[in-house]
C-alpha positions, 0 to 999 in steps of 0.5 A: 835672207837667201833661201839657198844659203841662209845668209842675210844679204844686207849683212854680207853687203855691210861686212864687205863695205867694212872690209873695203874701208879697212883696206883703204885705211890700212893702205894709207897707214902702210904708205905712212910706214914706208914714209910715202905720206907724212908721218902721223897722217892716219892718226888724226883728223878725218883719217882717225874718224874714218878708222873708228867708223870702220872698226865700230862697224865691224864690232857692230856687225859682230854683235848683230851676227851673234843674235842672228846665228844664236838668237833662237838658241845657242848652238854651242858647237858653232859658237865655240868654233867661231870663238876659237877661230877669232881667238886664234887669229887674234893670237896670230896678229899679236905674234906677227906684230910683236915680231915686226913692231915689238914696242907697239905690238897689238895686244888687244886689237879689234879681234881681241875685242870682238872675241871678248865681246862675243863671250860677254854677249852670251850673258845678254843673249836672252835679253830683249832688245831694250835690255841689250841697248840698255847694257850698251848705254851703260858701257857708254856711260861708264866710258864717259864718267869713269873712263880711264880712271878706275885702274892704274895698271898696264895689265888692265889696259884692255878693259879701257878703265886703266890710266896706264896704256901700253902703245899699240898699233891697234887698241880697242879696249872693252870700254867703250868698244863693247857698246857697239857690239851690244847695240848691234845685238839690240838691233838684230833682236829688234828688227827682223832682217828676214822681213826685209826685201831679199838682196842677191849679191854676186857670189864673189861678194858673198864669198868675201863676207863669208871669209872675212876673217881670212881676208882680215888676216891676209890683206895686210901682208899683201898690201905691205908686199905690194907697196914694198915691191912698188918702191923697189921697182920704182 
């Protein structure tokens, strides 16, 4: 952990790597939107697996961050501000995608999932690492046994337990995506990251990690604008 900023360099590096993966995937998805690559390319095979790994890494790191920031005692003001920022950003994503793609708008994407997991995470914040890991395993078991067979309502699709799911550009329901969040919490509780060798990152990478939410919100409009401009100039 940096002695001057209080940040854990390894977490910053992992978050920047996840952001880079997100940009790569969304660039490929945007090329698909513009019909510059075959339709459905990013929805199957290696691209689909890559998308899940990137999303899972964000959720996992969010769980770790919750424990690192509040494991020794919940700082209610800081948690509330962060939570409201994520909820607000999730709302912006829903509004923007509804305006552009009303039939497939994002109603419960990665930000919605992280916001819900951050709220649920408070209930297990005082548990030991094994308790958090057990909670994560329970979510996985729920996904593998009941899965989308508990409800039959589109309004409950966000739980991951409903057989009726509305099409969406980005859909990360609580089951099973709450699991990596809880596993991230467990790892942060079990391993003292401050005991690891200190990692000094370039200021630019630390800035990107610190402003990861802003990067998430602006990267897609930038990518779409660049591709649109390139197709017009080409």
